[in-house]
N, C-alpha and C positions, 0 to 999 in steps of 0.2 A: 573240728568236726564239720564235714560238708555234706550236703544232700543235693541231689539233682532236682532242679525246679522244673515245673511245667511251663513251657514257653509257648506263647501264641502270637501270631502276627495279624490276627483277625479278631481282635477283642471287640470291635464294633461291627463285626460282620463284613458284608461286601462294601460298606460305605467307603472305608479308607482305600482299598485297592482300586476301586472305580475312580475315586477322586484323584488318587495318585496318577493313574493312567491318563486322565483328562489333563492334568497339569503337564505331564510329559509331552502329550500331543500339542497342547497350547504353545509351550516353549519351542517345540520343534517346528510347528507351522510358522510361527513368527520368525524363527531363524532362517527358514527356507525362503520366506518372502523377502527378508532383508538381504540375503545373498543374491537373490534375483535382482533386487534394486541396485546392488553394488555393480552388477554388470552394465546396467544402463547409466549409473551415476559416475562411471569411470571418466567419461568425457567431460564431466563437470567438476572433477576433482573431489567427488564425494565417495569414492570407492572404499577408502579406509574407514570412513564413518559408518557406512552401511555394514561392512564386515564386522566392525566392533559391536554395533548394535545387535547383529545376528548372533555373535558369540555370547554377549550378555544374555540375550533371550534364551538361547539353548541352555547355557550354564545355569541360569536361574530356574528354568523349567526342570532340569534334572535334579537340582538341589531341592526345589520345592516338592517334587515327586517323592524324593527320599524321605523328607521329614513329614509329609502328609502320611506316607506309609508307616512311619515310626509312631504316629498317633495311635495306630492299632496294635503296636507292640506291647505285650504284657508279660511280666514274669510273676507267676503265682507265688504269693507269699513275700514279695519284695517290692519296695518302693524305688522308683527310678528317677534320676535327675540328670541334667546335662550341664556340661561346662560351657558357658557362653562363649569364651574365647576360642575354644576348639571348634565349636559349632560354626562360628563366623569364619574361622580359618578354612573349614571345609567348603564354605560358599566361595571364598576367594579362589581356592584350588579349582573348583568346578569351572569358574569363569575363565581363569587363566589358561587351563589346559585346552578348553574348547577354543579359546581365541588362537592358540598356537596352531591347532588343526585347521581352523577356518581360514586364517591368513595364509597358511601354506598352500592350501588348495585354491584359495581365492587369487593368489598372485602367481603360483607356479603350475596351476592346472591339476587335472585328475589323472595324470600319467600313472601307471601302475606302481612304480617305485615310490613316487611322491605321495600318492594316496595311501599306500601301505605304511609309509613312515608316519604320515600325519594321523592315520587311524590308530596306529599302535600307540603313539604318544598320547593321543586324546583318550583312548580306551583305558590305558593304564592310569591316566589321571582321574578319569571318572571312577575307576575302582578305588583309587587312593582316596577320593572324596568320600566314597561310601564308607570305607573302613575307618577313615579319620572321624567321620560323623559317629560311627559306632564307638570309637575310642573316647569320644566326648561324653558317653553315657556312663553314669555311675550307679551302682547298686551294691548292696551288701553281699556280694558274691563274686565269683570269677567267671568271666566269659571264656568259653572254649570254642574253637572253630574246627570244623572238619576240613582238612587240607584239600581233598579231592573236590569238595563242593565249592570251596573258595577259588580253586583253580578254574573250575567251570564258570563261575561268575565273572572272573577276570577275562576269560575267553569270550564270553557273551558281550562283555563291555567293549572289547577290541573290535569284534565283528560289528556290533551295533554302531560304534563310533565311525568305523570305516564306511559302512553303508550310509550313515547320516551325512558324512562329508562328501561322498559321491553324489548323493541326492542334492546337496547344497549347490553344486556347480553343474549338475546335469539335468535337474528337473526344474522347469521354469513356468509351466502353465499353472493357473490357479488350482484347478481341480487335481492336477497331478501332484502339486505340492501338498494339498490336503490329504490325498491318499498316502503319500510318502510319510507324512507326519503321523498318520494312524499306525503305520508299520513301525516307525521309529519308536512310538509310544509303547508298543508291545515289547520291543527289544529292550528298551531302557528299564521299563517296569519289570520285565522278566529277569534282568540282571539283578535288580534290587531284591526281589523275593528269592532268587537263587542264593544270593549272599546271605539273606536272613535265614534260609533253611540250613546254613552251615553253623548256626549259632546254638549253643547250649549253655546253660547257666548252672553253676554249682553254688548254692547258698552256703555261707559260712556259719549261719546260726546266730550271728550277732544281731543287735537291735537295728531295725531299719532306720536309716537316717536320710533317705531321699525325700523328694517332694511327694505330696499327696497326688492322687490321680487328677484332681481338679487343678492343682497347682501346676502339674506337668502339662496338662492340656493348655492352660493359660500361657505358659512359657512358650510352647511350640507355636501356638497361634500368634503370639507376639513376634517371634522370630520370623514367621512366615509373612508377616505384614509387609516388610520391606521388599523382598523379592517379588511378591505379588503386585505391589505398587509399580515396580520397575516393569514388569510384564504388561501391565495395563497401559503404562505410558508408551512402551514400545508399540503396542497394538494401535494406539491413537496415532502415532507417528506414521506407521505403515498405512493405516486407513486413509489418512489425509495427505499423503504424499501426492504431488501433482501427477505422477506417472500412473496412479491408480484410476485416474479419470478415463483412461483407455484400457481396455482389456489387453492381455498379453498377445492374443491372436491378432487383434487389430493393429497393435504396434508393430508386429513382426510381418504383417501382410504387405507385399509389394504394392505400391500405389501406381496406377496406370490411368491412361485416358485423360479426359478433360478435368476430372477431379484432381488427378495427380499434377496436371499442369497448373491448375489454380493454386494448389498447395506450394508447388515449387516456386511460384512467382509471388506468393503472398508477402514474402519478406526476404531480403537478401541474406544469404548465409554468412555467418561470421567466419573469419579466417580460421582455418585449422579445426573447425567443428563441422564436418560434413553432415548434412541432413538435419541440422539443428533447426533451420528455418521451417522445414516441413513439419517437424514435430511441434513447434510453437504455433504454426498456423492451424494445426489440428485441434488445439484447445478450444 
Protein backbone atom coordinates (compact mmCIF):
# COMPACT_ATOMS: atom_id res chain seq x y z
CA UNK A 1 0.00 0.00 0.00
CA UNK A 2 1.43 3.37 -1.02
CA UNK A 3 0.42 6.96 -0.39
CA UNK A 4 1.60 10.17 -1.99
CA UNK A 5 3.72 12.23 0.39
CA UNK A 6 3.91 15.99 0.67
CA UNK A 7 7.31 17.12 -0.65
CA UNK A 8 8.91 20.48 0.08
CA UNK A 9 12.15 21.96 -1.23
CA UNK A 10 12.03 24.91 1.17
CA UNK A 11 11.81 23.31 4.60
CA UNK A 12 13.99 26.09 6.06
CA UNK A 13 12.37 28.85 4.02
CA UNK A 14 14.51 31.07 1.80
CA UNK A 15 17.76 30.24 3.62
CA UNK A 16 18.71 27.19 1.57
CA UNK A 17 17.90 28.55 -1.94
CA UNK A 18 19.78 31.77 -1.22
CA UNK A 19 22.77 29.89 0.20
CA UNK A 20 22.68 27.47 -2.76
CA UNK A 21 22.64 30.39 -5.21
CA UNK A 22 25.57 32.08 -3.48
CA UNK A 23 27.61 28.87 -3.63
CA UNK A 24 26.89 28.52 -7.35
CA UNK A 25 27.97 32.14 -7.90
CA UNK A 26 31.12 31.66 -5.80
CA UNK A 27 32.23 28.60 -7.75
CA UNK A 28 31.42 30.25 -11.08
CA UNK A 29 33.32 33.44 -10.19
CA UNK A 30 36.41 31.48 -9.17
CA UNK A 31 36.19 29.37 -12.32
CA UNK A 32 35.99 32.44 -14.55
CA UNK A 33 38.96 34.07 -12.88
CA UNK A 34 40.99 30.87 -13.20
CA UNK A 35 40.26 30.60 -16.93
CA UNK A 36 41.27 34.24 -17.31
CA UNK A 37 44.55 33.44 -15.57
CA UNK A 38 45.03 30.46 -17.90
CA UNK A 39 45.19 32.82 -20.89
CA UNK A 40 48.00 34.78 -19.28
CA UNK A 41 49.67 31.74 -17.74
CA UNK A 42 50.01 29.97 -21.10
CA UNK A 43 53.36 31.59 -21.83
CA UNK A 44 54.67 30.33 -18.49
CA UNK A 45 53.42 26.78 -18.98
CA UNK A 46 50.66 27.16 -16.37
CA UNK A 47 47.65 27.06 -18.66
CA UNK A 48 46.63 23.48 -17.82
CA UNK A 49 46.98 24.13 -14.10
CA UNK A 50 44.71 27.18 -14.19
CA UNK A 51 42.14 25.36 -16.34
CA UNK A 52 42.16 22.42 -13.93
CA UNK A 53 41.68 24.73 -10.94
CA UNK A 54 38.84 26.48 -12.79
CA UNK A 55 37.13 23.17 -13.51
CA UNK A 56 37.45 22.06 -9.88
CA UNK A 57 36.07 25.41 -8.69
CA UNK A 58 33.03 25.33 -10.97
CA UNK A 59 32.41 21.62 -10.32
CA UNK A 60 32.63 22.02 -6.55
CA UNK A 61 30.42 25.11 -6.74
CA UNK A 62 27.71 23.24 -8.66
CA UNK A 63 27.87 20.19 -6.39
CA UNK A 64 27.85 22.32 -3.23
CA UNK A 65 24.87 24.28 -4.59
CA UNK A 66 23.01 20.99 -5.12
CA UNK A 67 23.52 19.64 -1.62
CA UNK A 68 22.96 22.97 0.10
CA UNK A 69 19.64 22.98 -1.74
CA UNK A 70 19.00 19.40 -0.61
CA UNK A 71 19.27 20.52 3.04
CA UNK A 72 15.90 22.15 2.47
CA UNK A 73 14.36 19.03 0.89
CA UNK A 74 11.76 17.37 3.10
CA UNK A 75 9.37 14.45 2.65
CA UNK A 76 6.52 14.67 5.15
CA UNK A 77 6.19 11.45 7.11
CA UNK A 78 9.52 10.02 5.95
CA UNK A 79 13.11 10.06 7.14
CA UNK A 80 15.76 10.59 4.47
CA UNK A 81 19.35 9.33 4.25
CA UNK A 82 22.11 9.40 1.64
CA UNK A 83 24.52 6.77 0.40
CA UNK A 84 28.02 8.25 0.94
CA UNK A 85 29.61 6.44 -2.03
CA UNK A 86 27.05 7.68 -4.55
CA UNK A 87 27.16 11.14 -3.02
CA UNK A 88 30.93 11.35 -3.52
CA UNK A 89 30.60 9.83 -7.00
CA UNK A 90 28.26 12.67 -7.95
CA UNK A 91 30.99 15.14 -6.87
CA UNK A 92 33.55 13.37 -9.08
CA UNK A 93 31.12 13.44 -12.02
CA UNK A 94 30.57 17.19 -11.57
CA UNK A 95 34.31 17.95 -11.60
CA UNK A 96 35.16 15.63 -14.51
CA UNK A 97 32.43 16.81 -16.87
CA UNK A 98 33.18 20.46 -16.16
CA UNK A 99 36.88 19.75 -16.78
CA UNK A 100 36.05 18.23 -20.17
CA UNK A 101 34.16 21.35 -21.20
CA UNK A 102 36.70 23.80 -19.79
CA UNK A 103 39.68 22.10 -21.45
CA UNK A 104 37.84 21.87 -24.78
CA UNK A 105 37.14 25.59 -24.94
CA UNK A 106 40.41 26.49 -23.21
CA UNK A 107 42.53 24.81 -25.89
CA UNK A 108 40.25 24.82 -28.93
CA UNK A 109 38.44 28.12 -28.44
CA UNK A 110 34.80 29.12 -28.48
CA UNK A 111 33.98 28.36 -32.13
CA UNK A 112 30.25 27.55 -32.36
CA UNK A 113 30.70 23.84 -33.08
CA UNK A 114 33.30 23.30 -30.35
CA UNK A 115 31.35 25.40 -27.85
CA UNK A 116 28.14 23.52 -28.61
CA UNK A 117 29.85 20.16 -28.17
CA UNK A 118 31.56 21.19 -24.94
CA UNK A 119 28.37 22.76 -23.56
CA UNK A 120 26.29 19.69 -24.38
CA UNK A 121 28.77 17.30 -22.75
CA UNK A 122 29.08 19.48 -19.67
CA UNK A 123 25.34 20.14 -19.40
CA UNK A 124 24.46 16.47 -19.65
CA UNK A 125 27.13 15.73 -17.06
CA UNK A 126 25.76 18.35 -14.67
CA UNK A 127 22.28 16.86 -15.07
CA UNK A 128 23.77 13.39 -14.46
CA UNK A 129 25.41 14.73 -11.29
CA UNK A 130 22.05 16.07 -10.09
CA UNK A 131 20.13 12.86 -10.67
CA UNK A 132 22.98 10.70 -9.39
CA UNK A 133 22.85 12.77 -6.20
CA UNK A 134 19.11 12.11 -6.05
CA UNK A 135 19.74 8.39 -6.57
CA UNK A 136 21.97 8.48 -3.48
CA UNK A 137 18.94 9.46 -1.41
CA UNK A 138 17.04 6.73 0.45
CA UNK A 139 13.61 6.91 2.02
CA UNK A 140 10.89 4.38 2.75
CA UNK A 141 9.10 5.17 -0.48
CA UNK A 142 9.46 5.43 -4.24
CA UNK A 143 10.69 8.53 -6.04
CA UNK A 144 8.86 9.33 -9.25
CA UNK A 145 9.85 11.93 -11.84
CA UNK A 146 7.80 13.96 -14.28
CA UNK A 147 9.45 13.28 -17.65
CA UNK A 148 8.68 16.73 -19.21
CA UNK A 149 10.08 18.55 -16.16
CA UNK A 150 13.19 16.36 -16.16
CA UNK A 151 13.71 17.13 -19.86
CA UNK A 152 13.35 20.85 -19.11
CA UNK A 153 15.94 20.62 -16.34
CA UNK A 154 18.39 18.88 -18.69
CA UNK A 155 17.82 21.57 -21.33
CA UNK A 156 18.49 24.28 -18.74
CA UNK A 157 21.68 22.46 -17.70
CA UNK A 158 22.96 22.34 -21.30
CA UNK A 159 22.15 26.02 -21.94
CA UNK A 160 23.68 27.06 -18.62
CA UNK A 161 26.84 25.01 -19.26
CA UNK A 162 27.23 26.44 -22.76
CA UNK A 163 26.82 30.00 -21.49
CA UNK A 164 29.29 29.32 -18.67
CA UNK A 165 31.93 27.95 -21.05
CA UNK A 166 31.45 30.86 -23.43
CA UNK A 167 31.91 33.28 -20.54
CA UNK A 168 34.99 31.38 -19.39
CA UNK A 169 36.89 32.20 -22.57
CA UNK A 170 35.18 35.46 -23.56
CA UNK A 171 34.72 37.47 -20.34
CA UNK A 172 37.99 38.65 -18.77
CA UNK A 173 37.38 41.87 -16.85
CA UNK A 174 36.89 41.55 -13.08
CA UNK A 175 33.48 43.19 -12.96
CA UNK A 176 32.36 41.46 -16.12
CA UNK A 177 33.34 38.11 -14.59
CA UNK A 178 31.41 38.87 -11.42
CA UNK A 179 28.35 39.85 -13.43
CA UNK A 180 28.61 36.68 -15.51
CA UNK A 181 28.91 34.57 -12.35
CA UNK A 182 25.65 36.04 -11.01
CA UNK A 183 23.87 35.04 -14.22
CA UNK A 184 25.47 31.59 -14.15
CA UNK A 185 24.32 31.19 -10.54
CA UNK A 186 20.72 31.84 -11.58
CA UNK A 187 20.96 29.29 -14.40
CA UNK A 188 22.58 26.52 -12.33
CA UNK A 189 20.28 27.02 -9.34
CA UNK A 190 17.30 27.20 -11.68
CA UNK A 191 18.29 23.83 -13.14
CA UNK A 192 18.43 22.33 -9.64
CA UNK A 193 15.02 23.51 -8.55
CA UNK A 194 13.47 22.63 -11.90
CA UNK A 195 14.78 19.09 -11.44
CA UNK A 196 13.43 19.02 -7.89
CA UNK A 197 10.02 20.16 -9.12
CA UNK A 198 9.89 16.92 -11.12
CA UNK A 199 10.07 14.80 -7.95
CA UNK A 200 7.18 13.18 -6.15
CA UNK A 201 7.35 10.48 -3.47
CA UNK A 202 5.04 7.55 -2.83
CA UNK A 203 5.45 6.21 0.71
CA UNK A 204 5.11 2.45 1.11
CA UNK A 205 3.83 2.61 4.68
CA UNK A 206 6.74 0.68 6.21
CA UNK A 207 8.66 1.82 9.24
CA UNK A 208 11.02 4.71 8.58
CA UNK A 209 14.65 3.61 8.60
CA UNK A 210 16.45 6.74 7.46
CA UNK A 211 18.42 9.26 9.45
CA UNK A 212 16.79 11.77 11.77
CA UNK A 213 16.61 15.34 10.51
CA UNK A 214 19.50 16.28 12.82
CA UNK A 215 21.57 13.32 11.62
CA UNK A 216 20.82 14.15 7.99
CA UNK A 217 21.83 17.78 8.45
CA UNK A 218 25.06 16.69 10.14
CA UNK A 219 25.83 14.29 7.31
CA UNK A 220 25.25 16.90 4.60
CA UNK A 221 27.34 19.51 6.42
CA UNK A 222 30.13 16.96 6.82
CA UNK A 223 30.01 16.12 3.09
CA UNK A 224 30.03 19.82 2.20
CA UNK A 225 33.12 20.54 4.30
CA UNK A 226 35.58 19.13 1.74
CA UNK A 227 34.34 20.99 -1.37
CA UNK A 228 33.97 24.20 0.65
CA UNK A 229 37.59 23.89 1.77
CA UNK A 230 38.67 23.37 -1.85
CA UNK A 231 36.77 26.50 -2.92
CA UNK A 232 38.40 28.55 -0.17
CA UNK A 233 41.87 27.31 -1.15
CA UNK A 234 41.13 28.16 -4.81
CA UNK A 235 40.02 31.65 -3.72
CA UNK A 236 43.30 32.18 -1.85
CA UNK A 237 45.32 31.03 -4.89
CA UNK A 238 43.44 33.40 -7.20
CA UNK A 239 43.67 36.34 -4.80
CA UNK A 240 47.40 35.99 -4.20
CA UNK A 241 48.43 35.19 -7.76
CA UNK A 242 51.02 37.79 -8.88
CA UNK A 243 48.89 38.75 -11.89
CA UNK A 244 46.28 40.08 -9.45
CA UNK A 245 48.66 42.87 -8.51
CA UNK A 246 47.60 44.66 -11.69
CA UNK A 247 44.04 45.06 -12.86
CA UNK A 248 42.96 43.49 -16.14
CA UNK A 249 42.57 46.88 -17.79
CA UNK A 250 46.11 47.97 -16.84
CA UNK A 251 47.64 44.70 -18.05
CA UNK A 252 45.91 44.96 -21.39
CA UNK A 253 46.49 48.71 -21.93
CA UNK A 254 49.22 49.52 -24.49
CA UNK A 255 52.30 51.15 -22.92
CA UNK A 256 53.64 54.23 -24.68
CA UNK A 257 55.85 57.25 -24.11
CA UNK A 258 58.66 57.60 -21.62
CA UNK A 259 57.00 55.22 -19.18
CA UNK A 260 56.85 52.54 -21.85
CA UNK A 261 60.47 53.12 -22.79
CA UNK A 262 61.50 52.78 -19.16
CA UNK A 263 59.62 49.50 -18.82
CA UNK A 264 60.95 48.15 -22.08
CA UNK A 265 64.55 48.77 -21.03
CA UNK A 266 64.18 47.80 -17.38
CA UNK A 267 65.12 44.20 -18.03
CA UNK A 268 66.13 42.27 -21.15
CA UNK A 269 63.39 40.06 -22.53
CA UNK A 270 63.89 36.34 -22.27
CA UNK A 271 64.09 34.50 -25.57
CA UNK A 272 60.74 33.27 -26.80
CA UNK A 273 58.73 35.19 -24.16
CA UNK A 274 57.76 38.54 -25.78
CA UNK A 275 56.77 41.28 -23.37
CA UNK A 276 57.84 39.31 -20.28
CA UNK A 277 60.38 41.95 -19.24
CA UNK A 278 57.80 44.73 -19.39
CA UNK A 279 55.43 42.76 -17.20
CA UNK A 280 58.16 41.99 -14.66
CA UNK A 281 59.28 45.64 -14.59
CA UNK A 282 55.71 46.69 -13.80
CA UNK A 283 55.69 44.76 -10.50
